VMD Tcl script that draws the C-alpha trace (Angstrom):
set ca {
  {-80.04 26.49 -51.97}
  {-83.39 28.10 -51.09}
  {-85.32 27.49 -47.87}
  {-87.64 24.86 -49.42}
  {-84.58 22.98 -50.65}
  {-83.14 23.26 -47.13}
  {-86.22 21.64 -45.58}
  {-86.14 18.88 -48.20}
  {-82.48 18.22 -47.49}
  {-83.25 18.23 -43.77}
  {-85.71 15.37 -44.33}
  {-83.31 13.18 -46.36}
  {-86.03 11.99 -48.81}
  {-84.19 8.81 -49.84}
  {-84.03 7.60 -46.23}
  {-87.67 8.54 -45.64}
  {-88.84 6.80 -48.80}
  {-87.01 3.67 -47.71}
  {-88.75 3.79 -44.33}
  {-92.07 4.06 -46.13}
  {-91.16 1.12 -48.34}
  {-90.12 -0.80 -45.23}
  {-93.72 -0.52 -44.02}
  {-94.90 -1.81 -47.42}
  {-92.44 -4.74 -47.25}
  {-93.61 -5.62 -43.74}
  {-97.22 -5.61 -44.93}
  {-96.53 -7.71 -48.03}
  {-94.42 -10.22 -46.09}
  {-97.17 -10.59 -43.50}
  {-99.94 -10.99 -46.08}
  {-98.54 -12.05 -49.47}
  {-102.03 -12.43 -51.00}
  {-101.84 -8.96 -52.51}
  {-105.45 -8.82 -53.69}
  {-106.65 -9.16 -50.09}
  {-104.56 -6.30 -48.72}
  {-106.14 -3.10 -47.48}
  {-104.16 -0.73 -49.67}
  {-105.57 2.38 -48.02}
  {-104.17 1.25 -44.66}
  {-100.85 0.44 -46.32}
  {-100.75 3.89 -47.92}
  {-101.36 5.47 -44.51}
  {-98.64 3.22 -43.10}
  {-96.21 4.33 -45.82}
  {-96.96 7.97 -45.07}
  {-96.51 7.37 -41.33}
  {-93.11 5.80 -41.92}
  {-92.09 8.61 -44.28}
  {-93.15 11.49 -42.05}
  {-91.77 9.97 -38.84}
  {-88.43 9.34 -40.52}
  {-88.42 12.93 -41.80}
  {-89.19 14.19 -38.28}
  {-86.39 12.04 -36.83}
  {-83.88 13.26 -39.42}
  {-84.84 16.88 -38.81}
  {-84.69 16.75 -35.00}
  {-81.39 14.89 -35.26}
  {-79.96 17.73 -37.36}
  {-81.26 20.21 -34.79}
  {-79.41 18.49 -31.94}
  {-76.35 17.88 -34.11}
  {-76.04 21.44 -35.39}
  {-72.80 22.12 -33.47}
  {-71.21 18.85 -34.56}
  {-72.40 19.40 -38.14}
  {-70.76 22.83 -38.12}
  {-67.49 20.85 -37.98}
  {-68.31 17.62 -39.84}
  {-70.97 18.75 -42.32}
  {-71.00 22.59 -42.55}
  {-73.12 22.48 -45.72}
  {-76.09 20.95 -43.85}
  {-79.18 23.23 -43.82}
  {-78.94 24.38 -40.17}
  {-75.18 25.09 -39.81}
  {-75.16 26.73 -43.24}
  {-77.93 29.12 -42.11}
  {-80.49 28.09 -44.73}
  {-82.88 26.77 -42.06}
  {-83.02 28.36 -38.60}
  {-82.99 26.02 -35.57}
  {-86.45 27.26 -34.51}
  {-87.79 26.56 -38.01}
  {-86.40 23.04 -37.88}
  {-88.21 22.40 -34.58}
  {-91.47 23.69 -36.01}
  {-90.99 21.44 -39.03}
  {-90.49 18.45 -36.72}
  {-93.75 19.22 -34.94}
  {-95.69 19.34 -38.21}
  {-94.18 16.09 -39.50}
  {-94.80 14.20 -36.25}
  {-98.41 15.41 -36.08}
  {-99.09 14.31 -39.65}
  {-97.52 10.90 -38.93}
  {-99.70 10.38 -35.84}
  {-102.83 11.31 -37.81}
  {-102.09 8.70 -40.48}
  {-101.28 6.06 -37.81}
  {-104.55 6.80 -36.02}
  {-106.46 6.32 -39.27}
  {-105.26 2.68 -39.38}
  {-105.75 1.44 -35.80}
  {-105.08 2.13 -32.14}
  {-102.33 -0.54 -32.17}
  {-100.60 1.19 -35.09}
  {-100.82 4.47 -33.21}
  {-99.19 2.80 -30.19}
  {-96.36 1.32 -32.31}
  {-95.80 4.72 -33.92}
  {-95.67 6.37 -30.50}
  {-93.14 3.76 -29.29}
  {-91.00 4.43 -32.35}
  {-91.04 8.15 -31.71}
  {-90.17 7.58 -28.02}
  {-87.17 5.45 -28.99}
  {-86.06 8.12 -31.46}
  {-86.34 10.82 -28.80}
  {-84.36 8.66 -26.35}
  {-81.59 8.26 -28.88}
  {-81.39 11.93 -29.77}
  {-81.53 13.28 -26.22}
  {-79.67 10.57 -24.27}
  {-78.36 7.76 -26.44}
  {-76.49 9.69 -29.11}
  {-73.41 10.28 -26.96}
  {-73.31 6.69 -25.72}
  {-71.79 5.20 -28.86}
  {-72.80 1.59 -29.54}
  {-75.99 1.65 -27.39}
  {-77.05 4.68 -29.42}
  {-76.32 2.78 -32.63}
  {-78.62 0.02 -31.39}
  {-81.42 2.52 -30.72}
  {-81.16 3.85 -34.28}
  {-81.27 0.32 -35.66}
  {-84.38 -0.48 -33.63}
  {-86.03 2.53 -35.27}
  {-84.99 1.18 -38.69}
  {-86.42 -2.28 -37.89}
  {-89.74 -1.03 -36.48}
  {-91.30 -0.01 -39.85}
  {-91.30 -3.67 -40.98}
  {-93.07 -4.64 -37.77}
  {-95.43 -1.69 -38.22}
  {-96.29 -2.85 -41.74}
  {-97.14 -6.32 -40.47}
  {-99.29 -4.92 -37.67}
  {-101.07 -2.72 -40.22}
  {-102.46 -5.68 -42.18}
  {-102.70 -8.64 -39.75}
  {-102.43 -7.08 -36.29}
  {-99.40 -9.18 -35.34}
  {-95.84 -9.99 -36.51}
  {-94.92 -13.09 -38.56}
  {-91.62 -15.02 -38.48}
  {-90.52 -13.77 -41.90}
  {-91.07 -10.18 -40.82}
  {-89.08 -10.74 -37.63}
  {-86.21 -12.24 -39.67}
  {-86.07 -9.32 -42.03}
  {-86.37 -6.82 -39.18}
  {-83.38 -8.57 -37.57}
  {-81.37 -8.24 -40.80}
  {-82.26 -4.57 -40.99}
  {-81.17 -4.11 -37.36}
  {-77.79 -5.79 -37.90}
  {-76.90 -4.16 -41.20}
  {-77.97 -0.72 -40.04}
  {-75.86 -1.09 -36.89}
  {-72.90 -1.72 -39.16}
  {-73.76 1.40 -41.11}
  {-74.11 3.50 -37.95}
  {-70.68 2.38 -36.77}
  {-69.31 3.30 -40.21}
  {-70.89 6.74 -39.84}
  {-68.98 7.09 -36.60}
  {-65.74 6.77 -38.59}
  {-66.90 9.57 -40.88}
  {-67.79 11.85 -37.96}
  {-64.90 11.01 -35.64}
  {-63.45 14.54 -35.60}
  {-66.63 16.35 -34.57}
  {-67.71 13.52 -32.26}
  {-64.40 13.71 -30.40}
  {-64.85 17.43 -29.79}
  {-68.46 17.02 -28.63}
  {-67.79 14.00 -26.41}
  {-69.80 11.49 -28.46}
  {-68.40 8.09 -27.45}
  {-68.62 6.18 -30.73}
  {-66.51 3.08 -31.27}
  {-64.29 5.08 -33.64}
  {-63.68 7.72 -30.98}
  {-63.05 5.24 -28.15}
  {-61.12 2.51 -29.93}
  {-59.98 3.99 -33.23}
  {-61.19 3.80 -36.81}
  {-59.65 0.39 -37.52}
  {-61.41 -1.36 -34.63}
  {-64.67 0.39 -35.52}
  {-64.29 -0.87 -39.10}
  {-63.83 -4.44 -37.82}
  {-66.98 -4.28 -35.68}
  {-68.98 -2.71 -38.53}
  {-67.88 -5.55 -40.81}
  {-68.96 -8.13 -38.23}
  {-72.47 -6.68 -38.11}
  {-72.66 -6.63 -41.93}
  {-71.62 -10.30 -42.08}
  {-74.12 -11.30 -39.40}
  {-76.86 -9.65 -41.47}
  {-75.73 -11.58 -44.55}
  {-75.69 -14.83 -42.56}
  {-79.41 -14.47 -41.74}
  {-80.60 -14.24 -45.35}
  {-80.39 -17.99 -46.19}
  {-82.70 -18.80 -43.28}
  {-85.59 -17.04 -45.00}
  {-85.02 -19.16 -48.12}
  {-84.55 -22.48 -46.30}
  {-87.76 -21.95 -44.33}
  {-89.66 -21.50 -47.60}
  {-90.78 -18.00 -46.68}
  {-89.77 -16.50 -50.05}
  {-89.70 -17.56 -53.70}
  {-86.86 -17.90 -56.21}
  {-87.24 -14.23 -57.16}
  {-85.80 -13.37 -53.77}
  {-82.43 -14.89 -54.68}
  {-80.93 -12.55 -57.34}
  {-81.77 -9.39 -55.38}
  {-80.56 -10.69 -52.04}
  {-77.34 -11.97 -53.64}
  {-76.62 -8.44 -54.85}
  {-77.19 -7.11 -51.34}
  {-75.15 -9.82 -49.63}
  {-72.21 -9.62 -52.03}
  {-72.30 -5.83 -51.78}
  {-72.19 -5.92 -47.97}
  {-69.32 -8.41 -48.00}
  {-67.36 -6.21 -50.43}
  {-68.09 -3.11 -48.35}
  {-66.85 -4.91 -45.23}
  {-63.61 -5.89 -46.97}
  {-63.03 -2.41 -48.41}
  {-63.66 -0.78 -45.04}
  {-61.14 -3.09 -43.38}
  {-58.54 -2.31 -46.04}
  {-59.12 1.45 -45.93}
  {-60.98 2.92 -42.95}
  {-60.28 6.55 -43.83}
  {-63.02 9.16 -43.43}
  {-63.64 9.48 -47.17}
  {-63.76 5.73 -47.76}
  {-66.17 5.30 -44.83}
  {-68.35 8.09 -46.24}
  {-68.58 6.33 -49.62}
  {-69.30 2.96 -48.03}
  {-72.00 4.50 -45.83}
  {-73.70 5.80 -48.99}
  {-73.35 2.51 -50.88}
  {-74.80 0.52 -47.98}
  {-77.89 2.72 -48.08}
  {-78.50 1.69 -51.71}
  {-77.83 -1.93 -50.83}
  {-80.63 -1.64 -48.28}
  {-82.94 -0.61 -51.11}
  {-81.97 -3.68 -53.15}
  {-82.57 -5.79 -50.05}
  {-86.06 -4.34 -49.77}
  {-86.73 -5.30 -53.39}
  {-85.54 -8.84 -52.64}
  {-88.29 -9.28 -50.07}
  {-90.93 -7.59 -52.20}
  {-90.22 -9.83 -55.22}
  {-89.75 -12.80 -52.90}
  {-93.48 -13.00 -52.20}
  {-94.23 -13.78 -55.85}
  {-94.38 -17.55 -56.42}
}
mol new
graphics top color blue
foreach p $ca { graphics top sphere $p radius 0.5 }
foreach p [lrange $ca 0 end-1] q [lrange $ca 1 end] { graphics top cylinder $p $q radius 0.2 }
display resetview
């Protein structure tokens, strides 16, 4: 892998694209009359979400380089493809670009972006070793792009956006706990107090499943309140059924490899969930 490929891998483009799409979903949910949307502001919002996510992923890899040397030695920094100082410089560039795009939209968007970055920094520097509280901080960062998208187009946050942000928070918390099962060996050595480290993989799998089920339980509310159309149903059913199956599989087999696969599948289920809310605005 060359250095450019290392920087791309550092960013995790799939995650960053999803954060950008989360901004789009928040905007569309807040203002479903698509012809009236300010698409330039939404584009800037997408780019803010993408670059901030890339910065967060990169700085996380910088702080995790010792743990990754045990858990994920092929990552760009522990493998030597990207130097730690280069990763920090990359973070600075990405964050600056994100702030520029946020400032192009509004002062409020700039403030929300700054709050998101502050929460990310808190997690990486303080919260990471705390276990579940750190998982919550990550999930807040995942939920914020939906709120940011709503603020981008209407300057406030609607009920449907809050509901979806809550679903994102719950399901991502389940995924973060699942990641703790994957990383239990390195986390134990580095003193990261995840649920898997403190209470064992089985108990962590149970708690992860509970968060997944809570996220699934929220989805009918959006439909019953008439906030989405029929087109929401087939996509959200795929997501909900997938999360239920993942919860069951994780409970049956909470090994590191199974947790790794489930963590990856849940990421794709998030994408289907995003599509559910995008198509759900069409009457």
